[in-house]
Structure formats: C-alpha cells, structure tokens
BAZA-450025 format. One line per field, with one value per residue: z, x, y of N, C-alpha, C, O in turn. Coordinates in steps of 0.05 Angstrom, whole numbers, plus 5000, padded with zeros to 4 digits. Example, Ala and Ser with C-alpha at 12.3 -4.5 7.8 and 13.67 -1.06 7.14 Angstrom:
2
n.w <- c(5156/5142)
n.u <- c(5264/5257)
n.v <- c(4886/4955)
ca.w <- c(5156/5143)
ca.u <- c(5246/5273)
ca.v <- c(4910/4979)
c.w <- c(5156/5157)
c.u <- c(5264/5258)
c.v <- c(4934/5001)
o.w <- c(5169/5161)
o.u <- c(5285/5268)
o.v <- c(4934/5023)
This chain:
265
n.w <- c(5171/5102/5074/5024/4968/4959/4911/4857/4830/4762/4709/4648/4587/4552/4491/4476/4426/4375/4348/4337/4302/4237/4206/4142/4106/4058/3997/3978/3925/3898/3909/3882/3830/3812/3795/3752/3719/3707/3678/3635/3611/3596/3561/3531/3506/3469/3436/3414/3388/3351/3321/3297/3266/3229/3201/3188/3137/3129/3122/3074/3013/2967/2936/2890/2887/2840/2824/2786/2738/2673/2623/2636/2635/2675/2676/2666/2713/2749/2729/2739/2794/2806/2826/2880/2901/2950/2989/3058/3080/3122/3132/3084/3050/3032/2995/2962/2931/2905/2876/2841/2804/2783/2736/2693/2647/2647/2697/2750/2806/2862/2906/2961/2997/3051/3062/3108/3111/3067/3022/2975/2960/2905/2882/2826/2801/2742/2692/2656/2588/2555/2509/2443/2430/2381/2360/2323/2286/2318/2356/2417/2478/2521/2585/2624/2652/2619/2615/2583/2568/2542/2481/2421/2408/2357/2362/2408/2421/2436/2422/2401/2421/2432/2387/2399/2377/2368/2345/2349/2378/2399/2462/2480/2528/2537/2566/2568/2525/2541/2574/2537/2509/2547/2554/2504/2505/2543/2519/2467/2462/2422/2380/2406/2411/2363/2360/2338/2336/2370/2360/2389/2394/2424/2478/2497/2452/2403/2352/2328/2304/2277/2266/2257/2229/2167/2166/2204/2270/2297/2361/2425/2491/2541/2515/2486/2494/2484/2432/2399/2403/2373/2322/2306/2286/2239/2203/2160/2123/2112/2086/2042/2016/2009/1980/2005/2065/2090/2143/2204/2244/2310/2350/2362/2395/2372/2320/2266/2231/2165/2122/2059/2019/1966/1924/1913/1851)
n.u <- c(5963/5977/6026/6023/6064/6097/6073/6110/6132/6130/6163/6146/6181/6190/6207/6242/6229/6275/6276/6235/6171/6168/6128/6104/6097/6051/6071/6058/6062/6053/5999/5978/5994/5968/5912/5925/5952/5910/5877/5911/5912/5859/5850/5896/5913/5869/5874/5925/5917/5878/5907/5943/5910/5892/5936/5968/6000/5977/5922/5915/5881/5878/5855/5802/5736/5689/5622/5563/5573/5558/5541/5573/5641/5687/5739/5734/5712/5754/5793/5769/5771/5823/5854/5843/5869/5912/5896/5876/5834/5797/5789/5769/5719/5654/5622/5659/5676/5628/5620/5663/5650/5603/5601/5591/5540/5509/5505/5462/5457/5502/5531/5572/5621/5663/5717/5757/5827/5842/5808/5757/5690/5649/5586/5546/5486/5455/5426/5367/5354/5295/5274/5289/5307/5291/5313/5315/5372/5394/5403/5386/5391/5337/5307/5252/5230/5234/5283/5343/5395/5446/5483/5464/5493/5518/5545/5528/5481/5417/5363/5296/5276/5229/5216/5219/5200/5207/5164/5153/5180/5249/5264/5214/5172/5180/5165/5112/5104/5111/5068/5026/5037/5027/4973/4953/4966/4930/4881/4882/4914/4934/4946/4982/5026/5051/5070/5115/5135/5129/5107/5117/5074/5059/5024/4994/4982/4993/5027/5018/5054/5040/5050/5006/4971/4963/4969/4986/4962/4932/4927/4898/4920/4890/4843/4842/4817/4761/4762/4790/4756/4715/4738/4756/4713/4703/4744/4743/4708/4736/4781/4757/4736/4778/4841/4889/4909/4934/4935/4897/4856/4842/4832/4789/4726/4674/4681/4717/4775/4798/4852/4862/4912/4908/4850/4810/4784)
n.v <- c(2880/2887/2928/2974/2988/3050/3099/3113/3172/3187/3216/3241/3238/3294/3326/3383/3430/3443/3490/3548/3545/3570/3620/3630/3689/3715/3743/3810/3822/3775/3768/3811/3800/3754/3764/3796/3761/3726/3761/3771/3721/3716/3758/3770/3722/3709/3754/3748/3700/3715/3753/3719/3686/3724/3740/3697/3658/3610/3615/3640/3653/3602/3560/3551/3529/3515/3513/3497/3522/3530/3557/3598/3599/3562/3579/3633/3652/3640/3673/3723/3724/3722/3768/3765/3723/3696/3731/3740/3690/3692/3746/3762/3796/3774/3801/3823/3781/3768/3816/3813/3775/3791/3817/3784/3773/3727/3708/3701/3696/3690/3645/3642/3607/3599/3557/3536/3516/3548/3550/3568/3564/3572/3579/3581/3610/3609/3651/3635/3629/3649/3667/3695/3760/3805/3865/3920/3912/3874/3814/3785/3747/3732/3734/3706/3747/3789/3814/3832/3787/3773/3785/3750/3687/3650/3603/3581/3537/3539/3526/3518/3567/3619/3673/3740/3802/3873/3917/3971/4030/4025/3995/3985/3954/3885/3841/3827/3794/3742/3736/3738/3693/3653/3662/3648/3594/3575/3586/3564/3511/3477/3511/3544/3511/3516/3566/3614/3666/3728/3792/3853/3904/3947/3980/3937/3907/3855/3817/3754/3698/3638/3569/3538/3568/3603/3656/3715/3734/3791/3812/3830/3837/3796/3783/3737/3687/3693/3716/3680/3637/3655/3661/3610/3574/3601/3592/3552/3576/3623/3603/3582/3627/3663/3664/3674/3705/3767/3783/3773/3811/3813/3849/3880/3885/3874/3861/3830/3840/3831/3822/3811/3777/3763/3758/3703/3687)
ca.w <- c(5144/5084/5065/4995/4962/4951/4882/4848/4809/4737/4692/4619/4573/4531/4477/4469/4398/4372/4339/4334/4275/4222/4191/4118/4099/4029/3986/3966/3895/3888/3911/3861/3804/3804/3778/3727/3702/3696/3657/3612/3597/3584/3540/3514/3489/3446/3418/3400/3369/3329/3304/3282/3246/3208/3188/3181/3109/3128/3115/3049/2993/2948/2918/2883/2878/2825/2818/2772/2714/2648/2602/2645/2637/2701/2672/2668/2742/2761/2721/2753/2823/2809/2844/2908/2909/2970/3010/3081/3075/3144/3129/3057/3049/3012/2974/2943/2913/2888/2857/2821/2782/2776/2709/2672/2645/2650/2726/2764/2835/2870/2934/2968/3022/3059/3073/3119/3116/3044/2999/2972/2942/2891/2868/2808/2790/2716/2681/2635/2565/2549/2482/2429/2426/2357/2363/2300/2273/2339/2370/2445/2494/2538/2605/2625/2664/2599/2616/2563/2581/2527/2452/2410/2401/2340/2371/2431/2410/2456/2408/2409/2434/2420/2377/2407/2363/2376/2320/2355/2385/2416/2490/2487/2547/2522/2584/2562/2504/2555/2583/2515/2503/2567/2549/2481/2513/2557/2501/2444/2466/2396/2365/2421/2407/2338/2362/2332/2340/2381/2355/2409/2380/2444/2491/2500/2426/2394/2327/2333/2281/2285/2246/2252/2211/2145/2169/2232/2285/2313/2385/2448/2515/2557/2499/2467/2498/2470/2404/2384/2401/2350/2297/2298/2268/2214/2187/2135/2105/2103/2067/2017/2002/2004/1974/2025/2082/2101/2172/2215/2267/2330/2373/2367/2408/2357/2292/2258/2207/2148/2101/2039/2001/1939/1925/1894/1832)
ca.u <- c(5956/6000/6030/6026/6088/6090/6072/6133/6126/6144/6163/6146/6203/6183/6230/6239/6235/6302/6273/6207/6159/6167/6103/6110/6078/6046/6081/6037/6065/6039/5970/5970/6000/5950/5890/5937/5957/5884/5868/5928/5903/5832/5850/5920/5914/5852/5885/5947/5906/5865/5928/5955/5890/5888/5961/5983/5997/5960/5895/5915/5865/5894/5840/5774/5718/5668/5599/5540/5582/5551/5545/5596/5664/5701/5764/5727/5709/5781/5807/5757/5778/5852/5865/5837/5887/5932/5883/5869/5807/5780/5782/5759/5690/5640/5612/5681/5675/5604/5624/5683/5639/5577/5602/5582/5511/5495/5504/5440/5462/5527/5532/5600/5625/5691/5725/5784/5841/5850/5791/5733/5671/5632/5564/5533/5460/5455/5400/5357/5342/5268/5267/5308/5296/5301/5309/5329/5388/5408/5390/5395/5377/5317/5296/5223/5222/5237/5309/5363/5417/5471/5479/5461/5518/5510/5559/5514/5456/5396/5343/5268/5268/5210/5227/5204/5210/5195/5156/5152/5206/5266/5260/5187/5171/5175/5157/5084/5103/5108/5041/5008/5043/5012/4944/4948/4967/4906/4858/4885/4940/4944/4958/5005/5049/5064/5078/5144/5144/5111/5115/5106/5064/5056/4998/4980/4976/5014/5023/5027/5060/5034/5052/4980/4956/4980/4969/4989/4939/4935/4911/4901/4923/4866/4819/4847/4798/4736/4766/4797/4732/4699/4752/4761/4693/4702/4767/4737/4696/4757/4797/4742/4731/4803/4864/4910/4905/4958/4932/4870/4858/4822/4834/4764/4707/4650/4687/4742/4785/4813/4867/4870/4935/4896/4823/4806/4762)
ca.v <- c(2889/2889/2955/2978/3003/3078/3104/3129/3192/3184/3240/3234/3252/3313/3338/3411/3436/3456/3518/3556/3542/3595/3625/3645/3710/3717/3768/3826/3822/3751/3773/3830/3789/3732/3774/3806/3737/3716/3779/3767/3696/3720/3778/3769/3698/3712/3774/3736/3680/3730/3764/3697/3678/3744/3745/3673/3649/3585/3622/3655/3640/3588/3542/3558/3508/3528/3496/3510/3537/3517/3577/3613/3581/3563/3594/3661/3657/3639/3698/3746/3723/3721/3788/3758/3701/3704/3747/3724/3680/3699/3774/3767/3801/3758/3818/3828/3758/3771/3838/3806/3758/3802/3829/3766/3776/3702/3701/3713/3696/3677/3636/3639/3592/3597/3531/3539/3541/3564/3544/3584/3551/3591/3565/3600/3606/3623/3660/3617/3643/3641/3676/3712/3786/3818/3893/3932/3891/3859/3792/3781/3727/3745/3716/3708/3773/3810/3827/3823/3773/3776/3783/3723/3673/3628/3579/3570/3526/3536/3510/3520/3592/3637/3698/3764/3825/3898/3932/3999/4043/4008/3999/3977/3931/3860/3819/3819/3773/3716/3735/3731/3665/3637/3665/3631/3565/3568/3589/3546/3497/3466/3533/3553/3493/3523/3595/3618/3694/3748/3819/3872/3928/3968/3984/3911/3894/3837/3802/3726/3682/3610/3549/3526/3586/3614/3686/3724/3745/3814/3807/3847/3821/3793/3778/3715/3665/3698/3722/3656/3620/3666/3658/3583/3563/3616/3586/3539/3596/3641/3588/3579/3653/3678/3647/3679/3729/3780/3781/3774/3829/3806/3867/3895/3867/3866/3856/3818/3853/3813/3835/3790/3781/3763/3747/3681/3693)
c.w <- c(5128/5074/5035/4990/4953/4921/4875/4826/4785/4720/4663/4605/4549/4518/4470/4439/4396/4363/4337/4306/4261/4206/4167/4113/4069/4019/3974/3936/3883/3888/3888/3833/3794/3787/3751/3708/3691/3674/3632/3596/3583/3561/3520/3495/3465/3426/3401/3380/3345/3310/3286/3259/3223/3193/3178/3151/3106/3117/3090/3028/2972/2927/2915/2875/2865/2817/2803/2747/2689/2624/2610/2648/2664/2699/2675/2697/2756/2754/2735/2782/2827/2827/2873/2919/2929/2992/3034/3079/3097/3140/3102/3057/3026/2989/2954/2922/2894/2867/2835/2798/2772/2747/2687/2670/2649/2680/2739/2794/2841/2899/2940/2995/3028/3071/3082/3115/3091/3019/2999/2952/2931/2875/2852/2802/2764/2707/2657/2612/2559/2521/2469/2423/2400/2359/2343/2287/2293/2349/2397/2458/2515/2559/2608/2639/2644/2599/2595/2578/2567/2497/2443/2401/2383/2347/2395/2423/2434/2445/2419/2423/2418/2410/2385/2392/2371/2350/2324/2361/2402/2445/2499/2506/2532/2540/2579/2540/2517/2566/2561/2506/2522/2562/2525/2488/2528/2538/2478/2445/2440/2379/2380/2417/2381/2338/2357/2338/2351/2375/2376/2395/2399/2454/2492/2475/2416/2367/2332/2307/2290/2261/2238/2232/2190/2147/2198/2243/2300/2337/2406/2473/2531/2542/2483/2470/2482/2440/2388/2382/2378/2323/2288/2280/2241/2194/2160/2114/2094/2082/2040/2002/1994/1999/1996/2039/2091/2131/2179/2241/2286/2353/2380/2377/2390/2328/2289/2232/2192/2128/2082/2025/1972/1942/1904/1877/1822)
c.u <- c(5982/6002/6035/6051/6081/6091/6095/6124/6143/6141/6165/6167/6193/6208/6224/6245/6261/6299/6243/6197/6157/6141/6110/6088/6076/6056/6058/6039/6052/6009/5961/5974/5981/5926/5901/5942/5931/5874/5885/5919/5876/5832/5873/5921/5895/5862/5908/5937/5892/5885/5940/5936/5889/5914/5976/5979/5981/5933/5894/5899/5882/5878/5811/5759/5694/5647/5578/5548/5576/5556/5569/5619/5678/5726/5758/5725/5736/5796/5796/5765/5808/5864/5861/5855/5908/5920/5876/5839/5788/5771/5769/5728/5676/5629/5634/5682/5652/5608/5644/5671/5612/5577/5593/5551/5495/5491/5481/5445/5488/5525/5561/5602/5654/5696/5754/5800/5844/5833/5766/5715/5652/5611/5548/5505/5458/5427/5393/5345/5314/5260/5291/5295/5309/5293/5327/5345/5402/5390/5403/5379/5360/5308/5266/5213/5225/5264/5328/5386/5444/5465/5478/5488/5511/5523/5546/5486/5437/5374/5315/5260/5248/5224/5208/5216/5194/5189/5156/5179/5222/5262/5231/5188/5164/5166/5129/5082/5100/5080/5021/5013/5027/4982/4936/4948/4942/4881/4859/4912/4951/4957/4983/5030/5064/5072/5108/5153/5121/5122/5102/5100/5061/5027/4981/4972/5000/5007/5035/5031/5058/5038/5026/4963/4974/4982/4974/4963/4947/4916/4916/4901/4897/4841/4821/4825/4773/4740/4774/4774/4714/4712/4753/4739/4691/4724/4760/4725/4717/4775/4783/4740/4757/4826/4885/4903/4932/4958/4902/4872/4835/4821/4808/4742/4685/4656/4714/4750/4802/4828/4877/4896/4926/4868/4820/4781/4749)
c.v <- c(2892/2917/2956/2994/3031/3081/3122/3148/3188/3209/3231/3250/3268/3324/3366/3415/3451/3485/3523/3552/3569/3597/3642/3666/3713/3745/3784/3827/3798/3756/3792/3818/3768/3743/3785/3783/3726/3735/3776/3742/3701/3739/3775/3746/3701/3733/3763/3715/3694/3742/3742/3688/3698/3750/3720/3666/3623/3591/3640/3639/3628/3572/3552/3533/3521/3508/3511/3525/3520/3535/3594/3594/3585/3579/3624/3669/3658/3665/3722/3747/3722/3743/3782/3736/3711/3721/3728/3716/3689/3728/3780/3772/3786/3776/3825/3806/3761/3794/3831/3790/3769/3814/3810/3767/3750/3695/3716/3716/3681/3669/3629/3626/3590/3570/3532/3513/3559/3560/3562/3570/3571/3575/3586/3591/3622/3630/3642/3633/3632/3648/3690/3738/3798/3848/3907/3909/3873/3836/3788/3759/3743/3725/3722/3733/3796/3824/3815/3810/3780/3775/3754/3712/3650/3602/3566/3562/3522/3519/3514/3546/3608/3663/3720/3788/3850/3913/3962/4010/4024/4015/3993/3954/3905/3837/3810/3798/3746/3713/3727/3703/3646/3638/3649/3602/3557/3568/3569/3531/3485/3487/3543/3536/3500/3553/3598/3646/3710/3775/3837/3898/3952/3970/3959/3897/3878/3825/3774/3712/3652/3592/3537/3543/3598/3645/3692/3735/3770/3812/3828/3830/3820/3786/3752/3693/3669/3702/3698/3637/3630/3660/3629/3571/3577/3608/3572/3558/3615/3628/3586/3605/3667/3658/3650/3705/3740/3779/3780/3790/3823/3825/3881/3876/3857/3861/3843/3830/3833/3830/3814/3798/3781/3751/3726/3687/3668)
o.w <- c(5138/5067/5024/5005/4940/4907/4886/4807/4787/4718/4655/4610/4528/4532/4459/4429/4412/4368/4335/4287/4272/4194/4169/4115/4055/4031/3960/3922/3861/3869/3878/3814/3770/3766/3731/3684/3667/3654/3610/3572/3561/3542/3496/3472/3442/3401/3377/3357/3323/3286/3263/3237/3200/3173/3162/3141/3084/3104/3085/3025/2959/2904/2934/2857/2878/2804/2807/2736/2686/2608/2592/2663/2674/2718/2684/2706/2772/2771/2743/2794/2850/2843/2890/2943/2924/3013/3030/3076/3092/3146/3099/3065/3004/2966/2931/2899/2870/2844/2812/2776/2754/2736/2665/2690/2654/2686/2739/2806/2827/2916/2927/3014/3011/3088/3066/3116/3094/2997/3020/2929/2946/2857/2863/2798/2765/2714/2641/2617/2557/2510/2483/2412/2398/2359/2345/2278/2285/2351/2400/2451/2525/2553/2595/2637/2650/2586/2591/2599/2579/2489/2455/2389/2393/2340/2402/2419/2449/2457/2444/2436/2394/2424/2379/2395/2379/2336/2305/2350/2418/2452/2522/2501/2518/2530/2584/2538/2506/2569/2566/2496/2513/2565/2524/2478/2525/2542/2470/2431/2437/2366/2367/2418/2378/2317/2372/2344/2344/2383/2379/2385/2390/2440/2488/2476/2420/2360/2338/2289/2307/2238/2216/2221/2195/2130/2216/2229/2313/2333/2405/2477/2535/2554/2468/2450/2468/2424/2365/2362/2367/2304/2264/2259/2222/2171/2140/2090/2071/2063/2019/1977/1974/2012/2004/2027/2098/2144/2163/2259/2279/2374/2401/2367/2392/2312/2306/2212/2203/2117/2087/2020/1956/1960/1881/1887/1806)
o.u <- c(6004/5982/6050/6057/6060/6107/6098/6110/6168/6120/6183/6170/6187/6227/6203/6264/6267/6316/6227/6213/6146/6133/6120/6064/6096/6050/6041/6018/6040/5995/5939/5960/5977/5921/5888/5938/5930/5865/5874/5919/5872/5816/5870/5928/5903/5859/5909/5947/5896/5881/5947/5944/5885/5913/5995/5956/5974/5921/5874/5903/5899/5885/5798/5768/5679/5653/5575/5531/5588/5574/5584/5617/5681/5734/5775/5734/5741/5810/5811/5767/5817/5882/5875/5855/5919/5934/5870/5822/5764/5747/5758/5714/5686/5628/5627/5688/5654/5600/5641/5681/5600/5556/5589/5538/5471/5475/5480/5438/5495/5518/5574/5588/5670/5681/5773/5789/5849/5841/5755/5723/5639/5618/5538/5500/5459/5408/5409/5327/5311/5240/5311/5273/5333/5269/5351/5334/5420/5366/5427/5356/5368/5303/5255/5189/5219/5267/5328/5395/5462/5444/5490/5504/5499/5514/5552/5469/5440/5366/5311/5239/5250/5242/5185/5240/5171/5208/5159/5200/5211/5257/5225/5202/5144/5161/5122/5062/5087/5070/5003/4994/5016/4968/4915/4931/4934/4863/4838/4930/4975/4977/5003/5053/5087/5080/5124/5177/5098/5145/5077/5117/5060/5008/4956/4957/5023/4983/5059/5014/5073/5031/5023/4944/4998/4995/4966/4945/4968/4892/4936/4885/4884/4820/4802/4817/4763/4724/4765/4771/4699/4698/4750/4746/4679/4724/4771/4732/4717/4783/4795/4743/4757/4828/4898/4893/4950/4979/4885/4889/4811/4810/4806/4740/4678/4637/4731/4735/4820/4817/4896/4902/4935/4863/4826/4760/4730)
o.v <- c(2897/2929/2940/3012/3035/3068/3144/3141/3186/3221/3217/3274/3257/3331/3373/3404/3469/3501/3504/3555/3588/3578/3664/3660/3713/3766/3773/3831/3799/3748/3789/3825/3764/3731/3782/3785/3718/3725/3778/3742/3690/3736/3776/3748/3695/3729/3767/3714/3685/3741/3747/3683/3690/3765/3722/3667/3616/3574/3653/3615/3641/3571/3560/3519/3536/3488/3536/3539/3499/3531/3604/3574/3607/3592/3640/3690/3676/3676/3740/3769/3721/3737/3794/3730/3732/3726/3705/3733/3694/3735/3802/3754/3786/3767/3832/3810/3757/3791/3840/3792/3757/3820/3819/3762/3751/3677/3741/3736/3661/3686/3612/3633/3579/3561/3530/3491/3583/3567/3569/3564/3586/3560/3605/3567/3647/3617/3634/3650/3608/3638/3697/3739/3800/3855/3906/3889/3858/3839/3789/3754/3764/3702/3740/3740/3819/3844/3790/3820/3792/3765/3737/3726/3630/3580/3543/3579/3503/3499/3515/3546/3609/3673/3720/3793/3848/3922/3977/4000/4009/4038/3996/3935/3904/3815/3787/3785/3728/3691/3712/3689/3626/3619/3636/3586/3534/3552/3558/3539/3484/3482/3550/3547/3492/3563/3586/3650/3707/3782/3836/3912/3975/3963/3960/3878/3886/3823/3772/3712/3643/3598/3526/3533/3602/3657/3677/3743/3770/3810/3842/3811/3841/3783/3746/3682/3651/3693/3695/3623/3614/3654/3623/3559/3567/3615/3580/3557/3623/3641/3586/3606/3682/3637/3630/3724/3726/3775/3787/3784/3827/3819/3893/3853/3834/3857/3845/3830/3820/3849/3800/3821/3797/3735/3730/3692/3669)
C-alpha cells in the first residue's frame, strides 16, 4: 500500500490590531442643545421676520390709488390721507383710512385694499343726488332716502333734478316726496313725466307742480290712483267754466275742492 503524506498543520496569519477601537460618547450638551435650536428656529425666526415686516421702511405707505372719484376730487382724498403717508402699511388700520375720508358728504362708502409693499387702493362709492331740497333760503342736494348731501353748487350741473320744498316747519321728513313721485308715475305716467316740484305739507299731504296742468294739485299719499281717475275726465269742463285755477285739492275722498284765480264771465 502507498502511504499518504502526513497533513501539515498550517497556521493562518492573523494581524493583531495596533490599538483598541475607541467609542465616542455623545456630549450631554449636544443632546440638550438640539431641542433648544429647534425651538429657536420655530419661534425666533418668525419673531425676527415679524419685527422686520413691522419696522422696515420697505412697507411704509407711499402710493395711493384712488378709484370712483367723480364729484369728490382725487386731490381732496390725497390731502385727507396725507397724515398717513409713511405709516407701516401692514400695521395701518383700515378704519383709520375710512375715517380720514368720511368727512366728505359725497362719499357714501369706502373700500380699502392694501397692496404690498407700499400701495393703498381706495375705491369710493359716491352718493347720487335725486332731488334739490329747498328749505327756507337754502338749496341742498338730496338722495332718495331723504338725506341731505351737500349745499347746492351752481358750478356743478346735475340737470333734471326734481325740486322738493318744505312748506311747513324746517326738518319735516322729505323722503315721502319720492314715494309720491312713484305713486304718480304709476297712476298717471304722462303727468309724472312733467313733474317739476313736490311741496311737502306734512302728515302725508303734498302739493304737486306739473307741466301738464296749469294749476298745482294738493294730494294725499296713497290716494292718487283713484283721485286722478276722477279728476281727469273733469278737466275739459273745468277749462270751460274757469279761466284759471289757483289749485285743485284732491285730498278728500268724496269731494274735489277748486280755488279759481278768476272766473270767466
């Protein structure tokens, strides 16, 4: 038999580490500082940003954009808002802007819009005159709710306004004049087109001056439809019998009062 050679023992060459592996320990200050840093970023940065927004000259009010100014001059609005120039636009309260221009009687409503960084847009809604109010020796513009707007300005041509006068004590409610105008338009549109003046007599009574008639009508609110229907067919006979009438009183339900200026003989 053939003998096998003996197995030689082999030793694998292992290298000893020159030094032991060092384990780094986390500093307790780092562990404590990380939440603090997060809190600083979450709180401090917004505070700093807010302080910059509220103090930076970038956001100082500089430009006014004015829309809807017709009777109100844009220069008047600019002058009224001049004290607010340079104010921080972000902090500027809108009611301060509205109060600054509220002194103009023609302004009914103000819409304010901030446009960063430094512009303010002001849109005006102006009151519309519906009539001229004659009270004692004064003339004023009147809106449809019966509120006085401003004294009459001969340089401001409105044209075609109804004249409303107060025959009784000053301060008599005048809004009813527009109600009687509407009532006349429904009852006699052809006559309503010639209405030039409504005198407020008080307690729902009015005197109407019409271009369609040579005499004024004394009427009571709420009765025009029936009373005018009674008067209209009588007009030819009235013209025949009377040369001229001072007025016709339609305020009473069962009778019509006539006041002749002169009787034709």
